[in-house]
C-alpha positions in Angstrom: 112.3 -114.0 31.3 113.7 -117.7 30.5 117.3 -118.4 29.2 115.9 -119.0 25.5 113.3 -116.6 25.1 115.2 -113.5 23.8 118.4 -113.1 21.5 120.6 -110.0 21.8 122.9 -109.2 18.4 124.9 -106.2 18.3 124.7 -104.9 15.3 126.7 -101.6 15.1 129.7 -99.8 17.6 128.8 -95.6 17.1 131.8 -93.8 17.9 132.5 -90.7 18.9 135.0 -87.9 17.5 137.7 -89.2 20.1 137.4 -92.1 19.4 135.8 -94.6 22.0 132.7 -95.8 21.4 129.4 -93.9 22.1 126.6 -96.3 21.2 125.6 -99.7 20.8 123.1 -100.5 18.0 121.5 -103.5 19.6 118.5 -106.3 18.1 116.6 -108.3 20.8 114.6 -111.2 19.6 111.4 -112.7 20.6 112.0 -116.3 20.1 108.9 -117.0 20.1 107.3 -115.2 17.8 110.1 -113.6 15.9 109.3 -110.1 16.9 112.4 -107.7 16.8 113.0 -104.7 19.1 116.4 -102.6 17.7 117.4 -99.9 20.0 120.6 -97.9 20.5 122.1 -98.5 23.9 125.3 -96.3 25.7 128.0 -98.8 27.0 127.6 -98.3 30.9 124.0 -98.6 30.7 124.4 -102.0 28.8 127.0 -102.9 31.3 124.5 -102.1 34.2 121.7 -105.3 34.8 119.3 -102.8 36.7 120.4 -100.7 33.7 119.5 -103.3 30.8 116.3 -104.3 32.7 114.8 -100.6 33.2 115.2 -99.4 29.0 114.6 -103.4 28.3 111.2 -103.3 30.1 110.5 -99.7 28.8 110.2 -101.7 25.4 107.5 -104.5 27.1 110.6 -107.1 27.2 110.5 -108.4 30.6 114.9 -109.1 31.4 114.9 -110.7 34.9 118.9 -112.3 34.8 121.0 -112.3 37.3 124.3 -109.9 37.3 126.4 -113.7 36.4 123.8 -114.5 33.7 124.1 -110.9 32.8 127.6 -110.7 32.1 127.8 -114.4 30.4 124.9 -112.8 27.8 127.6 -109.2 27.0 130.6 -112.3 26.7 128.3 -113.8 23.9 126.9 -111.0 22.4 130.3 -109.5 21.9 131.7 -112.9 20.4 131.8 -111.6 16.8 132.9 -107.6 17.3 129.9 -105.3 15.9 130.4 -103.0 12.7 132.4 -100.4 13.5 130.2 -96.5 12.7 
């Protein structure tokens, strides 16, 4: 994956009954052809580079980044607060 091939956006966060975040609803946009893939992901999987690579590969999205680049993507992803459900 090149740095500008995909755009990530967090649409919503779904909270558990105890107030903690259970899942995030993410959108991954292919910036080349404009296709959008939406899916739900648990916080522990979102934080893990390895888990993200596996989950996205299952959706035919090649996510090949370093831990540092993954952390930068997460910071950009949460630059604006997603809507809580």
